KEKE-3310 file (N, C-alpha, C; in steps of 0.2 Angstrom, whole numbers, plus 5000, padded with zeros to 4 digits):
npx = (5976:5964:5970:5978:5968:5959:5967:5970:5957:5956:5966:5961:5951:5958:5964:5953:5947:5948:5939:5927:5928:5931:5919:5914:5922:5922:5910:5914:5922:5933:5940:5938:5940:5930:5939:5950:5945:5942:5956:5961:5956:5960:5974:5977:5975:5985:5997:5994:5995:6009:6015:6011:6019:6031:6027:6024:6035:6039:6034:6042:6054:6055:6045:6029:6025:6033:6029:6015:6013:6021:6016:6003:6005:6009:5997:5992:5997:5989:5977:5979:5983:5971:5963:5969:5969:5956:5951:5956:5952:5955:5969:5975:5985:5983:5993:5996:5984:5985:5997:5993:5983:5991:5998:5988:5988:5996:5987:5980:5991:5996:5989:5996:6006:6000:5990:5998:6005:5995:5991:6002:6000:5990:5983:5981:5968:5960:5962:5954:5943:5950:5958:5947:5939:5948:5951:5938:5933:5942:5941:5929:5932:5932:5918:5914:5920:5914:5901:5900:5906:5898:5889:5897:5901:5891:5891:5899:5914:5919:5931:5935:5927:5932:5937:5934:5919:5916:5908:5894:5886:5874:5876:5875:5883:5896:5906:5919:5931:5930:5929:5942:5950:5943:5947:5960:5964:5961:5970:5981:5979:5978:5992:5999:5994:5997:6011:6013:6007:6007:6015:6029:6029:6031:6040:6055:6063:6073:6074:6078:6075:6061:6057:6055:6042:6038:6042:6032:6018:6005:6005:6004:5992:5983:5985:5979:5966:5963:5965:5953:5943:5946:5952:5942:5932:5939:5942:5929:5923:5930:5927:5913:5904:5907:5904:5890:5886:5890:5883:5869:5867:5871:5880:5875:5865:5852:5852:5849:5835:5828:5831:5843:5840:5831:5839:5849:5862:5879:5887:5878:5875:5887:5893:5887:5890:5904:5901:5893:5901:5912:5905:5901:5913:5918:5909:5909:5920:5920:5912:5920:5931:5924:5919:5929:5939:5939:5927:5919:5926:5924:5910:5908:5915:5907:5895:5899:5902:5890:5881:5889:5887:5873:5872:5879:5869:5862:5869:5866:5854:5837:5828:5826:5822:5828:5839:5838:5838:5851:5858:5854:5860:5873:5876:5873:5884:5894:5892:5895:5909:5913:5911:5921:5933:5934:5935:5947:5957:5956:5960:5974:5983:5980:5984:5997:6014:6019:6029:6028:6015:6012:6019:6014:6001:6003:6009:5999:5989:5995:5995:5982:5978:5980:5968:5959:5967:5968:5954:5951:5960:5956:5942:5945:5949:5942:5926:5913:5904:5912:5922:5914:5910:5922:5926:5917:5922:5935:5932:5925:5935:5944:5936:5934:5948:5948:5939:5946:5958:5956:5943:5935:5930:5943:5953:5969:5974:5966:5957)
npy = (4790:4796:4806:4800:4792:4801:4807:4796:4793:4805:4801:4789:4795:4802:4792:4785:4795:4794:4784:4791:4800:4794:4788:4799:4804:4802:4809:4822:4825:4816:4802:4787:4769:4755:4746:4754:4763:4754:4750:4762:4765:4753:4755:4763:4754:4745:4753:4757:4745:4742:4753:4750:4740:4746:4755:4747:4744:4755:4762:4757:4762:4776:4782:4787:4800:4808:4799:4800:4814:4818:4809:4814:4826:4820:4816:4827:4826:4817:4825:4838:4834:4828:4839:4847:4839:4836:4848:4849:4840:4838:4839:4830:4816:4798:4792:4801:4802:4789:4791:4800:4793:4782:4789:4792:4781:4783:4787:4776:4768:4771:4765:4753:4757:4766:4758:4747:4756:4761:4749:4746:4754:4749:4737:4719:4715:4726:4728:4724:4732:4745:4744:4740:4752:4762:4757:4755:4768:4775:4769:4775:4786:4782:4780:4792:4801:4796:4799:4813:4818:4819:4828:4839:4842:4849:4863:4879:4881:4892:4903:4895:4896:4904:4895:4887:4878:4860:4853:4843:4831:4836:4849:4855:4862:4856:4853:4845:4845:4850:4840:4836:4847:4852:4843:4846:4857:4850:4840:4846:4852:4841:4836:4846:4846:4832:4833:4842:4836:4821:4806:4795:4777:4764:4755:4748:4743:4736:4733:4720:4713:4714:4705:4692:4688:4681:4668:4662:4652:4657:4670:4668:4662:4671:4681:4677:4676:4690:4696:4691:4697:4712:4715:4712:4721:4733:4732:4730:4741:4751:4749:4748:4758:4758:4745:4744:4754:4747:4735:4738:4752:4766:4760:4748:4734:4739:4752:4758:4754:4757:4769:4781:4790:4783:4773:4766:4776:4773:4781:4786:4776:4771:4774:4767:4754:4754:4762:4754:4743:4749:4754:4743:4737:4746:4745:4732:4729:4729:4718:4708:4709:4703:4690:4685:4685:4676:4668:4678:4682:4670:4669:4681:4677:4666:4673:4682:4673:4668:4679:4685:4675:4676:4689:4686:4680:4690:4696:4695:4703:4703:4712:4729:4731:4721:4726:4730:4719:4714:4725:4724:4712:4714:4724:4717:4708:4718:4721:4709:4709:4719:4712:4702:4710:4716:4705:4699:4708:4708:4695:4694:4701:4692:4679:4680:4683:4698:4705:4701:4704:4718:4719:4709:4713:4725:4719:4710:4719:4726:4717:4715:4727:4727:4724:4733:4734:4720:4717:4726:4723:4710:4712:4719:4709:4697:4689:4697:4688:4677:4682:4685:4672:4666:4673:4668:4655:4657:4664:4654:4644:4652:4654:4641:4638:4647:4641:4629:4632:4642:4645:4633:4621:4617:4622:4624:4637:4647:4662)
npz = (6474:6469:6461:6452:6446:6440:6431:6423:6418:6409:6401:6395:6388:6378:6372:6366:6357:6344:6341:6343:6333:6321:6314:6308:6299:6285:6282:6283:6272:6270:6262:6265:6266:6273:6278:6281:6290:6301:6303:6307:6319:6326:6327:6337:6348:6346:6348:6361:6368:6366:6372:6385:6388:6391:6401:6411:6418:6424:6437:6449:6446:6441:6449:6455:6454:6444:6434:6432:6430:6419:6409:6408:6400:6388:6383:6376:6363:6354:6356:6351:6339:6332:6333:6323:6311:6307:6302:6289:6278:6264:6262:6270:6272:6273:6281:6291:6299:6304:6311:6321:6328:6333:6342:6351:6359:6370:6380:6383:6387:6399:6409:6413:6421:6430:6438:6444:6453:6461:6467:6476:6487:6495:6506:6504:6507:6503:6490:6479:6479:6478:6466:6458:6458:6453:6440:6435:6436:6428:6416:6413:6405:6392:6389:6392:6382:6371:6373:6375:6364:6352:6356:6359:6346:6341:6342:6344:6353:6367:6362:6352:6342:6331:6323:6308:6305:6300:6286:6284:6273:6270:6271:6283:6298:6307:6322:6322:6328:6341:6352:6355:6358:6369:6379:6382:6391:6403:6404:6406:6419:6426:6425:6432:6445:6449:6449:6459:6471:6471:6478:6478:6473:6486:6483:6476:6461:6449:6431:6428:6440:6439:6429:6433:6434:6423:6425:6432:6431:6432:6427:6414:6412:6417:6409:6397:6401:6405:6393:6387:6395:6398:6385:6376:6381:6378:6364:6358:6362:6355:6342:6341:6336:6322:6319:6321:6312:6300:6300:6303:6300:6291:6282:6279:6271:6272:6269:6257:6254:6265:6270:6275:6286:6294:6300:6313:6321:6323:6332:6341:6350:6354:6366:6376:6379:6384:6395:6403:6405:6412:6423:6430:6433:6442:6452:6457:6464:6479:6481:6475:6484:6495:6491:6484:6469:6458:6456:6451:6440:6433:6431:6424:6412:6407:6405:6395:6385:6382:6378:6368:6358:6357:6351:6339:6332:6326:6315:6302:6298:6294:6295:6300:6314:6321:6326:6339:6347:6344:6349:6363:6367:6365:6374:6386:6385:6387:6400:6407:6404:6413:6425:6424:6422:6435:6443:6439:6443:6456:6458:6455:6464:6475:6471:6467:6472:6482:6476:6463:6459:6455:6443:6435:6434:6427:6415:6410:6408:6398:6387:6385:6381:6368:6363:6355:6343:6339:6337:6327:6317:6314:6310:6298:6290:6290:6288:6298:6304:6306:6314:6326:6330:6332:6343:6353:6355:6360:6372:6378:6380:6389:6400:6404:6409:6420:6428:6431:6436:6446:6451:6454:6467:6479:6470:6463:6464:6472:6472)
capx = (5971:5960:5973:5979:5962:5956:5972:5969:5951:5957:5970:5957:5947:5962:5965:5947:5945:5948:5933:5922:5929:5932:5913:5912:5927:5920:5905:5916:5926:5938:5937:5942:5936:5928:5945:5954:5942:5944:5963:5963:5954:5964:5981:5977:5975:5992:6001:5993:5998:6016:6017:6010:6025:6036:6025:6023:6041:6042:6033:6047:6060:6054:6041:6022:6024:6035:6026:6009:6014:6024:6011:5997:6008:6009:5990:5991:5999:5983:5972:5981:5983:5965:5960:5971:5968:5949:5950:5959:5951:5957:5976:5978:5987:5981:5998:5996:5979:5988:6002:5989:5980:5996:6000:5983:5990:5999:5982:5979:5997:5998:5986:6000:6010:5996:5987:6002:6007:5990:5991:6007:5998:5984:5984:5977:5960:5956:5965:5949:5940:5954:5959:5941:5937:5952:5950:5932:5932:5947:5937:5923:5935:5930:5911:5913:5922:5910:5895:5900:5909:5893:5886:5902:5902:5885:5891:5906:5916:5922:5938:5937:5922:5935:5939:5928:5916:5916:5902:5891:5884:5868:5878:5875:5889:5898:5913:5922:5938:5929:5930:5949:5952:5939:5950:5967:5965:5960:5976:5986:5978:5980:5999:6001:5992:6001:6018:6013:6004:6008:6020:6031:6028:6035:6044:6060:6065:6076:6071:6080:6071:6054:6055:6054:6035:6037:6043:6026:6013:5999:6006:6002:5985:5979:5986:5974:5960:5962:5964:5946:5939:5948:5954:5936:5929:5942:5941:5923:5922:5933:5924:5906:5900:5908:5900:5883:5885:5891:5877:5862:5867:5872:5884:5872:5861:5846:5852:5845:5828:5824:5833:5848:5837:5828:5843:5853:5869:5883:5889:5873:5875:5894:5895:5883:5894:5909:5898:5890:5907:5916:5901:5901:5919:5919:5904:5910:5926:5919:5910:5926:5935:5920:5918:5935:5938:5939:5920:5916:5929:5921:5903:5909:5917:5900:5890:5902:5901:5883:5878:5892:5884:5867:5873:5881:5863:5859:5873:5863:5847:5832:5823:5830:5820:5832:5845:5837:5840:5858:5861:5853:5865:5880:5876:5874:5891:5899:5890:5899:5916:5914:5912:5927:5938:5934:5937:5954:5961:5956:5964:5981:5986:5979:5987:6004:6018:6018:6035:6026:6008:6012:6022:6009:5995:6006:6010:5992:5985:5998:5993:5974:5977:5980:5961:5956:5971:5966:5948:5951:5963:5952:5936:5947:5951:5938:5919:5911:5901:5917:5925:5910:5910:5929:5926:5914:5926:5940:5929:5924:5942:5947:5932:5936:5954:5947:5936:5950:5964:5955:5936:5932:5932:5950:5957:5976:5976:5960:5958)
capy = (4786:4801:4810:4795:4789:4807:4807:4790:4794:4809:4797:4785:4799:4804:4785:4784:4800:4791:4780:4795:4804:4790:4787:4805:4807:4802:4813:4829:4826:4811:4796:4781:4763:4752:4743:4759:4765:4749:4750:4768:4764:4748:4757:4766:4748:4743:4758:4757:4739:4743:4758:4747:4735:4750:4758:4742:4743:4762:4764:4757:4765:4783:4784:4789:4808:4809:4795:4803:4821:4818:4805:4819:4830:4816:4816:4833:4825:4816:4830:4843:4831:4827:4846:4850:4836:4836:4854:4849:4833:4838:4838:4826:4809:4793:4790:4806:4800:4783:4793:4803:4787:4779:4794:4791:4775:4785:4788:4769:4764:4773:4760:4748:4760:4769:4753:4744:4761:4761:4743:4746:4758:4746:4730:4714:4715:4731:4729:4723:4739:4750:4743:4741:4759:4765:4755:4757:4775:4777:4767:4779:4790:4779:4781:4799:4805:4794:4802:4820:4820:4821:4834:4845:4843:4852:4870:4882:4882:4898:4904:4890:4898:4906:4889:4886:4871:4856:4852:4837:4831:4840:4856:4858:4863:4851:4855:4838:4847:4852:4836:4835:4853:4852:4839:4848:4860:4846:4836:4851:4853:4834:4836:4851:4843:4826:4835:4845:4832:4814:4803:4789:4771:4762:4749:4750:4737:4737:4729:4712:4710:4713:4701:4686:4686:4676:4661:4660:4650:4661:4675:4667:4660:4677:4685:4675:4678:4697:4697:4690:4702:4719:4715:4712:4727:4739:4731:4731:4748:4755:4747:4747:4762:4756:4739:4746:4757:4742:4730:4741:4759:4769:4756:4741:4733:4742:4759:4760:4752:4760:4776:4782:4794:4778:4768:4769:4779:4770:4786:4788:4771:4768:4775:4763:4748:4755:4765:4749:4739:4753:4755:4737:4736:4750:4743:4725:4729:4727:4711:4704:4708:4699:4683:4682:4687:4670:4667:4683:4681:4664:4671:4685:4673:4663:4678:4685:4668:4667:4685:4686:4670:4679:4694:4684:4678:4695:4699:4695:4705:4704:4718:4734:4731:4716:4730:4731:4712:4715:4730:4721:4706:4717:4728:4712:4706:4723:4720:4704:4711:4722:4707:4699:4714:4717:4699:4697:4712:4705:4688:4694:4702:4686:4672:4681:4686:4705:4707:4700:4706:4724:4717:4705:4718:4729:4714:4707:4725:4728:4712:4716:4733:4726:4722:4736:4732:4714:4717:4730:4720:4704:4714:4721:4704:4691:4691:4698:4682:4672:4685:4684:4665:4665:4676:4664:4649:4659:4665:4647:4641:4655:4653:4634:4639:4650:4636:4623:4634:4647:4645:4627:4619:4614:4624:4625:4644:4650:4669)
capz = (6470:6466:6456:6446:6443:6436:6425:6419:6414:6404:6396:6391:6383:6373:6368:6362:6353:6337:6340:6342:6327:6314:6311:6305:6294:6278:6281:6282:6267:6269:6258:6268:6266:6279:6281:6283:6296:6306:6305:6310:6326:6328:6328:6344:6352:6345:6352:6369:6370:6365:6377:6391:6389:6394:6407:6417:6422:6426:6443:6454:6443:6440:6454:6453:6453:6437:6429:6430:6427:6412:6405:6406:6395:6382:6381:6372:6356:6350:6356:6346:6332:6330:6332:6317:6304:6305:6299:6283:6275:6257:6261:6276:6270:6278:6286:6296:6303:6308:6316:6327:6331:6336:6348:6356:6363:6376:6384:6386:6389:6406:6414:6415:6426:6436:6442:6449:6458:6466:6471:6481:6493:6498:6508:6499:6508:6500:6483:6474:6479:6476:6459:6454:6457:6449:6433:6432:6434:6423:6410:6411:6400:6385:6387:6392:6376:6366:6375:6375:6358:6347:6359:6358:6339:6338:6343:6345:6360:6368:6360:6346:6337:6326:6318:6303:6306:6295:6283:6283:6266:6269:6271:6290:6301:6313:6324:6324:6331:6348:6358:6356:6361:6375:6384:6383:6398:6409:6405:6409:6426:6430:6426:6437:6452:6450:6450:6466:6476:6472:6481:6474:6476:6491:6481:6471:6458:6442:6426:6429:6446:6438:6424:6435:6433:6417:6427:6436:6426:6433:6423:6407:6412:6418:6403:6392:6404:6405:6386:6386:6398:6396:6378:6373:6383:6374:6357:6355:6363:6350:6335:6342:6332:6316:6318:6321:6305:6295:6300:6304:6299:6284:6278:6279:6265:6273:6268:6250:6254:6271:6270:6281:6291:6298:6303:6319:6320:6328:6337:6346:6355:6355:6373:6381:6381:6389:6401:6407:6408:6417:6430:6433:6436:6448:6458:6459:6468:6486:6481:6474:6491:6500:6489:6480:6462:6454:6455:6447:6433:6430:6429:6418:6406:6405:6402:6389:6380:6380:6375:6361:6354:6355:6346:6332:6328:6322:6311:6295:6299:6288:6297:6304:6321:6324:6329:6346:6350:6344:6354:6370:6368:6365:6381:6391:6385:6390:6407:6410:6404:6419:6431:6423:6424:6442:6446:6438:6447:6463:6458:6454:6470:6479:6469:6466:6478:6482:6472:6456:6458:6451:6437:6432:6432:6421:6409:6408:6405:6391:6382:6384:6378:6361:6361:6349:6337:6337:6334:6321:6311:6312:6306:6292:6285:6290:6289:6305:6308:6308:6320:6332:6333:6335:6350:6357:6356:6364:6378:6382:6383:6394:6405:6407:6412:6426:6433:6432:6440:6451:6454:6457:6474:6479:6464:6465:6465:6474:6472)
cpx = (5967:5964:5975:5973:5959:5961:5971:5962:5952:5961:5966:5953:5951:5963:5959:5944:5944:5941:5927:5922:5929:5925:5911:5916:5925:5914:5907:5922:5932:5935:5941:5937:5934:5935:5950:5952:5943:5951:5965:5961:5958:5971:5982:5978:5982:5997:6000:5996:6006:6018:6016:6016:6031:6033:6024:6029:6043:6040:6039:6054:6060:6050:6034:6022:6027:6031:6019:6009:6016:6019:6005:5999:6008:6002:5989:5993:5993:5978:5973:5981:5976:5962:5963:5969:5961:5947:5952:5958:5954:5965:5979:5979:5985:5986:5998:5990:5981:5993:5998:5986:5985:5998:5994:5984:5993:5993:5980:5985:5998:5994:5991:6005:6006:5993:5992:6004:6002:5990:5996:6005:5992:5985:5979:5970:5957:5958:5959:5945:5944:5955:5953:5938:5941:5951:5944:5931:5936:5944:5932:5926:5933:5923:5910:5914:5917:5903:5895:5902:5903:5889:5890:5903:5896:5886:5898:5908:5920:5930:5940:5932:5926:5937:5933:5925:5917:5909:5900:5888:5878:5869:5877:5882:5890:5905:5916:5928:5936:5931:5938:5952:5949:5943:5957:5968:5965:5966:5981:5985:5980:5988:6002:6000:5996:6008:6018:6012:6007:6015:6023:6030:6033:6039:6049:6062:6068:6072:6072:6075:6063:6052:6054:6047:6034:6039:6037:6020:6006:5999:6003:5994:5981:5980:5980:5967:5958:5962:5956:5942:5940:5949:5947:5932:5932:5941:5935:5921:5924:5930:5916:5902:5901:5904:5893:5882:5885:5885:5870:5862:5868:5876:5881:5868:5854:5846:5848:5838:5824:5825:5838:5845:5833:5832:5847:5860:5873:5885:5884:5873:5882:5896:5892:5887:5900:5907:5896:5896:5911:5912:5901:5907:5921:5915:5906:5916:5925:5916:5916:5930:5931:5920:5924:5934:5937:5932:5917:5919:5925:5914:5903:5911:5911:5896:5893:5901:5894:5880:5882:5889:5877:5867:5875:5875:5860:5863:5871:5856:5843:5827:5827:5828:5824:5838:5844:5839:5848:5861:5860:5859:5872:5881:5877:5881:5896:5898:5895:5907:5918:5915:5919:5933:5939:5937:5945:5959:5961:5960:5971:5985:5985:5983:5995:6008:6018:6024:6033:6019:6008:6014:6017:6003:5997:6006:6003:5988:5988:5996:5986:5973:5977:5973:5959:5960:5968:5959:5947:5954:5959:5946:5938:5948:5947:5931:5917:5908:5907:5921:5921:5910:5917:5929:5923:5918:5932:5938:5928:5930:5944:5943:5933:5943:5953:5944:5941:5956:5962:5948:5933:5934:5938:5954:5964:5978:5970:5961:5951)
cpy = (4791:4804:4806:4793:4795:4807:4802:4791:4799:4806:4793:4789:4801:4797:4784:4790:4798:4787:4785:4799:4800:4789:4793:4808:4807:4807:4821:4830:4821:4806:4790:4775:4760:4749:4748:4762:4761:4749:4756:4768:4758:4750:4760:4760:4745:4747:4757:4750:4739:4748:4755:4743:4739:4753:4753:4742:4750:4764:4763:4760:4773:4786:4787:4796:4809:4806:4798:4810:4821:4814:4810:4823:4827:4816:4822:4831:4823:4821:4835:4841:4831:4834:4848:4846:4836:4842:4854:4842:4833:4837:4834:4819:4804:4792:4795:4804:4794:4786:4796:4797:4783:4783:4793:4785:4777:4785:4781:4766:4766:4768:4755:4751:4763:4763:4749:4749:4761:4755:4743:4750:4755:4739:4725:4714:4720:4732:4728:4729:4744:4750:4743:4748:4762:4763:4756:4764:4778:4775:4771:4784:4788:4781:4789:4803:4803:4797:4809:4822:4823:4827:4840:4847:4848:4860:4872:4882:4889:4898:4899:4892:4901:4901:4888:4879:4867:4855:4845:4837:4835:4848:4859:4858:4858:4853:4849:4840:4848:4847:4835:4841:4854:4848:4842:4852:4855:4841:4840:4852:4846:4834:4840:4848:4837:4828:4838:4841:4825:4812:4797:4783:4768:4756:4751:4743:4739:4732:4722:4709:4710:4708:4693:4684:4681:4669:4658:4658:4654:4667:4674:4665:4667:4682:4684:4677:4686:4699:4696:4695:4709:4720:4716:4719:4733:4738:4732:4738:4753:4754:4747:4752:4760:4749:4740:4749:4752:4737:4733:4748:4760:4764:4749:4741:4736:4749:4762:4759:4756:4767:4778:4785:4789:4773:4771:4771:4777:4775:4787:4782:4768:4769:4770:4757:4749:4758:4759:4745:4742:4753:4749:4735:4739:4747:4737:4724:4726:4720:4706:4703:4703:4692:4681:4684:4682:4669:4672:4683:4675:4666:4676:4682:4669:4668:4681:4680:4668:4673:4687:4681:4673:4684:4692:4681:4683:4699:4699:4697:4705:4709:4723:4734:4726:4720:4730:4725:4712:4719:4727:4716:4709:4721:4723:4709:4711:4722:4715:4705:4715:4718:4704:4703:4715:4711:4697:4702:4711:4699:4689:4696:4696:4680:4673:4684:4694:4708:4706:4703:4712:4723:4713:4709:4722:4725:4712:4713:4727:4723:4714:4722:4733:4724:4726:4735:4725:4714:4721:4727:4714:4706:4717:4716:4698:4693:4692:4692:4678:4675:4684:4677:4663:4667:4671:4658:4651:4661:4659:4644:4645:4654:4646:4635:4642:4645:4631:4626:4638:4646:4639:4626:4616:4616:4625:4632:4648:4658:4673)
cpz = (6466:6460:6450:6442:6438:6430:6420:6415:6408:6399:6392:6386:6377:6369:6364:6358:6346:6336:6340:6336:6321:6311:6307:6299:6287:6276:6280:6277:6266:6265:6260:6267:6273:6283:6284:6290:6302:6308:6308:6318:6330:6330:6335:6349:6352:6349:6359:6372:6371:6371:6384:6393:6392:6400:6413:6421:6425:6434:6448:6452:6443:6446:6451:6451:6446:6432:6427:6427:6420:6407:6403:6400:6388:6379:6376:6365:6352:6350:6351:6339:6329:6329:6326:6311:6302:6301:6291:6279:6268:6257:6267:6273:6276:6283:6292:6301:6307:6313:6323:6331:6335:6343:6353:6361:6369:6382:6387:6389:6396:6411:6417:6421:6432:6440:6447:6455:6463:6471:6477:6487:6497:6500:6504:6500:6505:6493:6478:6474:6476:6468:6455:6453:6453:6442:6431:6431:6429:6416:6408:6406:6393:6384:6388:6386:6371:6367:6373:6368:6353:6349:6357:6351:6337:6339:6344:6352:6361:6366:6354:6341:6331:6321:6314:6305:6299:6292:6282:6275:6265:6270:6278:6293:6307:6315:6327:6328:6339:6353:6360:6360:6368:6381:6386:6389:6404:6410:6408:6417:6429:6430:6431:6444:6453:6452:6457:6472:6477:6475:6477:6477:6481:6489:6476:6468:6451:6437:6427:6435:6444:6433:6426:6435:6428:6419:6431:6431:6426:6429:6416:6407:6413:6412:6398:6395:6404:6398:6384:6389:6396:6388:6374:6374:6378:6367:6354:6356:6357:6343:6335:6337:6324:6314:6317:6314:6299:6294:6300:6301:6292:6279:6277:6272:6266:6270:6262:6251:6260:6272:6276:6287:6296:6301:6309:6317:6325:6334:6342:6351:6357:6363:6378:6383:6386:6395:6406:6410:6413:6424:6434:6437:6442:6454:6461:6463:6475:6486:6479:6481:6496:6498:6485:6472:6457:6452:6450:6440:6429:6427:6424:6412:6403:6402:6395:6383:6377:6376:6368:6356:6352:6350:6339:6328:6324:6318:6304:6296:6293:6289:6302:6312:6324:6328:6337:6350:6350:6349:6361:6371:6369:6372:6386:6391:6388:6398:6410:6409:6410:6425:6430:6424:6431:6445:6445:6442:6454:6464:6459:6460:6475:6477:6467:6472:6477:6477:6464:6454:6453:6444:6432:6430:6426:6414:6406:6404:6398:6386:6380:6380:6370:6358:6355:6343:6335:6334:6328:6315:6309:6308:6299:6287:6285:6291:6296:6308:6310:6314:6327:6335:6335:6342:6355:6359:6361:6371:6382:6384:6389:6401:6409:6411:6419:6431:6435:6437:6446:6454:6457:6464:6474:6473:6467:6467:6467:6475:6472)
residu = (MET:ILE:ILE:THR:THR:ALA:THR:MET:ALA:VAL:GLY:PHE:SER:ALA:TRP:TYR:LEU:VAL:SER:ALA:ILE:ALA:PRO:LEU:LEU:ASN:GLN:ILE:GLY:PHE:ASP:LEU:SER:ASP:SER:GLN:LEU:TYR:ALA:LEU:THR:ALA:ILE:ALA:GLY:LEU:SER:ALA:GLY:LEU:PHE:ARG:LEU:VAL:PHE:MET:PHE:LEU:PRO:PRO:ILE:VAL:GLY:THR:ARG:LYS:LEU:VAL:ALA:PHE:SER:ALA:ILE:LEU:PHE:LEU:LEU:PRO:MET:LEU:GLY:TRP:PHE:SER:VAL:VAL:GLN:ARG:PRO:ASP:ASN:THR:PRO:TYR:TRP:GLU:LEU:LEU:ALA:ILE:SER:PHE:ALA:SER:GLY:PHE:GLY:GLY:GLY:VAL:PHE:ALA:GLY:PHE:MET:PRO:SER:THR:GLY:TYR:PHE:PHE:PRO:LYS:ARG:LEU:GLN:GLY:THR:ALA:LEU:GLY:LEU:GLN:ALA:GLY:ILE:GLY:ASN:PHE:GLY:ILE:SER:PHE:ILE:GLN:LEU:VAL:ALA:PRO:TRP:LEU:MET:GLY:PHE:THR:LEU:MET:GLY:VAL:GLY:LEU:VAL:ALA:PRO:GLN:ARG:LEU:PRO:ASP:GLY:SER:ALA:VAL:PHE:VAL:HIS:ASN:PRO:ALA:ILE:PHE:MET:ALA:PRO:TRP:THR:ILE:VAL:CYS:ALA:ILE:ILE:ALA:TRP:LEU:ILE:LEU:LYS:ASP:VAL:PRO:VAL:LYS:ALA:ASN:PHE:ARG:GLN:GLN:ILE:ASP:ILE:PHE:SER:ASN:PRO:ASN:THR:TRP:ILE:MET:THR:LEU:VAL:TYR:LEU:MET:THR:PHE:GLY:THR:PHE:ALA:GLY:PHE:ALA:ALA:GLN:PHE:ALA:LEU:ILE:ILE:ASN:GLN:ILE:TYR:GLY:ALA:GLY:SER:SER:PHE:ALA:ASP:THR:VAL:GLY:VAL:GLU:ASN:LEU:PRO:LYS:GLY:ALA:ALA:TYR:ALA:PHE:LEU:GLY:PRO:LEU:ILE:GLY:ALA:ALA:VAL:ARG:ALA:ALA:TRP:GLY:PRO:LEU:CYS:ASP:LYS:PHE:GLY:GLY:ALA:ILE:TRP:THR:PHE:ILE:GLY:GLY:ILE:GLY:MET:THR:VAL:PHE:THR:ALA:ALA:ALA:ALA:LEU:PHE:LEU:ASN:PRO:THR:ASP:PRO:ASP:GLN:PHE:TRP:TRP:PHE:LEU:GLY:ALA:MET:LEU:ALA:MET:PHE:PHE:PHE:THR:GLY:LEU:GLY:ASN:ALA:GLY:THR:PHE:LYS:GLN:MET:PRO:MET:ILE:LEU:PRO:LYS:THR:GLN:ALA:GLY:GLY:VAL:ILE:GLY:TRP:THR:SER:ALA:ILE:ALA:ALA:PHE:GLY:PRO:PHE:ILE:VAL:GLY:VAL:LEU:LEU:SER:PHE:ILE:PRO:ILE:GLN:THR:PHE:TYR:TRP:GLY:CYS:VAL:VAL:PHE:PHE:ALA:ILE:CYS:THR:ALA:LEU:VAL:TRP:ILE:PHE:TYR:ALA:ARG:PRO:LYS:ALA:PRO:TYR:PRO:GLY)
# end
């Protein structure tokens, strides 16, 4: 679990490199619209979901050792891609940015293979803790790259100082290529260690044997529920910096009257949401083992519904100070995604047969990985206020399903 978790954290960092880099692209010479920036971060969610549909079937077929080792090598594609393109804003076509963002999806796609692999090695009574820790710590890769990227962009790295810095509008130097190349050695180390040490999962199954998960109604219910919890976590984490910039930052209506220097910068706050959500997911695993996952998923759904509605009240601000209310509501929403994510991954091994649990974990995680894509596309085409209230309705429906099927007294599938 230690090796696969560390590798997954590196993968999630590769997946979310685009969310750390995109807010700065126009400042270093690119000319992209808000819709193009949302789409750029969204495409990594699309590819992660597609890759998860493949990775979910691989653990029993190829084994954990090959899966983790070769996956780590694939993380180099987006790392080296972003390292290259940010140095040439004048001659980088938009399709190339989209292609690199698509390759970033490998980092998120591995979740559907790594998590079922881990689940096979633990008894049911410990799977809430084991899967909660692995998913939570793996999710830290998102907040890690969003936290360290602005810091890494501020100075040269050993051996990379020969690469010319990019220039901000005020003429100051910034090293936007640093975060990508900083992660490259770590993924190589993970690949080598995985190849030398890991064991294969103690289950063998071909493709036909694995697709029987779709005959179980719990597969479809839990797919919606996990789309609510992790899909929201991943989707808002990818777009959080751009949302802040659009509503309260440089792209807002305040920019001309207040001055950009007095407005919040999305990149400075983007890491907080995924950091909180990942920490809660990791910490709540033991509580899910003790009290069951369904009740925590239910509480998580209620919290997500309430605080997303609260955040929606501050999407048409009249005062820049309202940002702090908006930020507080969003961080509370991320907190409750952590509860929901921990609860769902305790539920699935409990309410499903062992032969199906790993496949359902892979499938639900694949669909939920489309979260960044769904959020990005919707924000590109509909008003942000409509999007937020639509989320509130969706969360309320999913929370009701959790209560009816899993969390209420005498529920048909307690977990």
